[in-house]
N, C-alpha and C positions, 0 to 999 in steps of 0.2 A: 833694375828690382832692388836688389840691396843698399844700392844708396836709398831709396825710399824708406827700406825699412829703420834704413841706423837715420831715419830723419825722423818718419811717421808711429814707429811700433811705441806702443803703451808698454810694452815687457823690456825692462832695462837689459836681462839678457839678449835676447832676442838683439836687439841695438847693439848688446857689445859682440855677439856670433856675426853680424851683420859687418862691423868695420872688422873683426880680423880675417873674413872671408874678401872683403874688398882689397885688403893688403895683400894676402895672397895673389889676390888674382891680378893688382900689379904686377906685383914680380913676375909670375908667368905670362903676362904679354906682355913685360918690356922681356922677356928672353924669347916669344916667341918674335918680335917683331924684330931684336937679332938675332935670330936663324936665319928669317927669314931672308934679312938682308945680303949673305952669303949661300942663300940656296943653292947645291947644286944637285945637277942630276947622278943619281948613283945607277951602278951596273944594272942592265936590264935584267927580271926575273921575270920569266912566261908564264910560271904559275902562280895564283896566288895566294900569299906567305905571312899567319897571323899567331900572335905569339900573347896571350894575357898572362900577367903578372899582377898578383895580391901586394899593395904597396903597405897592407897590416898596420892602419890607422897613422903611418909617419909620412913626413912629404921627400922621403928622399926614392930616387925612382931609379930604374922601373918597379923594383922591390923584387919579391918571389917568383919565381917560374911559374905556375897553376894550370896551365892548358896552351898545347900548340896545335898545330895546321895538323887537322885529321884527324887529333884526340876526340876521344868519349868525350860525349856535356860533364860536368859537374856537381856538388849538390849545393854548388853557392852559384843565384839565382842570375847575381851582378856578373861574376864568371862568363856566365852564359847568355848572357844577354850582350853581353860587350864582344862576344864572338863572334855572334851570329849578327849582328846588326853592323857591325862593319865587314864583314863579308857581304852580305845586303846590298852597302855603299858600293863594295868593289863591284859586285855582279850589276850595279844602275849603269856606273861608270864603263863598264868593260863594255856588257849588252847594246847600251845606247849610245855612246858618246863615243866607244871604240877609244876609251881611255883606259892604260892599265894603272888601278891605283891613283894616288894625289898627286905623284911625280912625275904620271903617263910610259914610266917604267920597271914598275911593279912592285914599289917600295912595300917593303914589308911592315904591314900594320899592326903595331906596337900596342899594347894598351893596358895600365895600368889601373886597377879598382880598389875601393878601400881606401881614396887618398886620404892622411887628417881625417880629423874626427869632425863630425857633424857638418861635411864640406858642402855646403850650397851650392857647387857647381860642374861643370865637365868643362874642357877643353884639349886643344888639340895647342901644344906645346914649342909647336916649331921642328919636332920629330916624332911624336908619339901622341896618341889619347890618354886623358888622367878623368878618371870619376870621381866625387864623391858621392858618401851616402846620402847625403839630405839630410835635416835633422829632424826631418818626421815631424818636426809642425810648420813650417813654410812647404819644405820641399821632399819628396819621397825621394829614391836612390837615383842619380841623374843618368843610367845605363835603360831607365824605365822604357825608354819614349825611339822609335825607330829614327824618327824626324831631328832628334835634335843629336845622335852622335851623326846619322848624315851632314845635320848643318855643322859641326867643330871638324869633321874631314873635312869639309869644303873650306875650309879657312887651309889645308893644305893644299889644298886645289889652285885656291887665289893666291898661295903664296909661293908658287912655280910658276905663273901665268903672272895674272898682271901684277901682280905686288902692291896692293890699293894700299895707301895708307892710310895709316889705323888713327885718324879724327874727323873730323868735320861730314865733309859732305861724299867724301874717296869712303872715309871709316862707314857712313851710315851703307855706300854702296859694296862696302868689304861685308856686314852684316844681312847687306836682302839677297845678296848672293846666295850669303849660306841657309837665309831660310827658304828661296826659290830653291834651291838642290835637297834642302834637309826635305821639304813637304812632297819634291819627284821622287825622292828614293823611296819615301812612302806610299806614294802614287801606284810606283814602279811595284813594289810590293804585294798590292792589294789588287792590283791591276784596275786599277779605278777611272775613271775619265774626271776629265775637267769637274764636270757638273755633279760627281758621284763625292769629289772628296771634301774635306771639310775644311781643308786650305788654314784649320793650326798649326800651331807650332807647340810641342811641348805639352800637349794634353792631357792630363792625368798626373801631371810632374811634381803639380801642387798639390800639397793636401788640401780637402775637402774642407771644410768651416760652414758648421747652420749660419742662416743668412748673409754670406759673402760669396759673392763671383769669384772664384778660381777656376775658372774653365782651362786658359791655357798660357803661356807665357806671350803670344802673338797669335794674332789673326790678320791673313790676308786679307781675309773676304772685308772682314770688316775693322783696323787699325783702329784701338782706343776702346776696346767691347770686351780684350779676354780675360781681363779680371777688373774687379773692384772689389776691394777690400779697408774701409777707412780706416781700421784700430793697426795695421800693420804694414802692407804693401803699397798701401793706394790703388788709387787707378791709373789703367793704362793709359800714356799719355801719349798712347804715337797718333801721328795726325796721316791722315789719308791724302791730303792735301796740300800744294805748296802755303796754300794762302795761312792753314797753320803751322806753318815752319818753326820749330823750335829753335831759337837762336842762342839759349843759355851756353855757357862754359864746359856744364857737368855732363858727366857721358861721355868725354871723348868731344862736346861737341854736339852728344845728341847722337852716337853713331847704332845706337839699341832705337831709339826712339824713333828718329828722323829718315831711319830705315823701311816705316809703314808707308812712307812714299812710294820708293820703288814699287816694295813688294806688291802693292794694291793694284800699283801697273802693272804689275806680272799678272795676278787674278784677272784683272779686264781684259788682257790681249787671250789669254789661255782660255776661257770661259768665250768670248767671245768666237776667237776658233771651234772651240768644242771637241768631242774628241781625246784622246789621250793627251794630257799636256807637255808630257815631253815630246812629243814626236816633235812639234812644228816651234811653238812658242818657245820648252826649254833648247833645243838645237840653236835657236837664235842667239837668245842668252850665254849660251855657251862659247858659241862663234866669235860674241864681242867679248867675254873674258879672257879670252884665249889668245885674241889674234887684232883687237883694237884698242884696249885701255892701257890705261899707264896709269901710273902711282897717285898722280894727286886729279885723275877722273873727277869732271866732279854729276852732277844731274843731269845737267844740257846736254852733258857729251855723250854720258849712258842714253838717254832718247834718242839722241840722230845715229847715235852707232849702232842702238837696236831693227832701229827703224831704218836704215839704211840693209841691215845686216839681212832684214826682210823680205826684201824686193825679191832675192833668190827662190824665194816660196811662193812667188804669187802678188796677187793686186791683193788678193784679199786679205792675206798673210800681215802688208804693208801698210796696209790702211788700219787694220785690226790696230797692233802695233800703235801707228802714229794717234787713232784716237785713244787708244789705254794712257798712252803719257797724257793728252792734251786735256783727258777727264782728272789728270790729279794736278793740273794746274802748270804745264810743263810741257 
């Protein structure tokens, strides 16, 4: 999206800010990839541990400690959201999938808020969470949405399991898996069934603007419809089907764009099965993520693996997963 702002925005200040943020993201993504290559299992912890830091608008991490596990809420909403939502994500993985934290061994969940100035992103850097405050023009604070927090922490889960490469189809799977489990974290917290969920990622993160659609970052239900604002962020470019697959080199080969295809497949499978999406579809996706993927796995690899894994849940589950992939052109 920031690449679109850098190209489409008629505001030179917004373009410049987008380019600065893209530069910082590139640095941090490189750090995450580097750390991920040497990911090791930390000593097991049996209890949840969270530590929140204030970067105080700088870029040195982690910053000043402001809230530890068990502390009362502070007066800073970003601190409290980072604390609460990382806890909600931890709870989902433990309660539903019997996984302790992102590494499976109870890794302490550290978070730094107020990173940089007008920084338009949140990210897992391979060791901890980092949140910008947004610029107030395009984005609100990045601690605001539980599914965004769940999405980024799931990059940590992928780092410790499949280690999917961050380019082209494996990169799009990396992003899609984070969207899937980010959405499931929110659905679990809200106790929503598949038909009750909005299937939006980051609803409320974009600053509303009269005459423009700024609903969310992505829609798993209807990829390509989450936003449309020609003067700044452009139109949501996500495809829902392989016939519209993005073949360009931008966005690391379309990792945030083509993720709409496997996202939509999960939505179709989950809604076909009904009930709570984490009960069957979520468990199938998790099994494949943690036991059946390689760093360079493709969309067809993932489709085949999830269909095979669905057999353990019965003929109806296997049919729902197979038909979902067929519906998106795989």
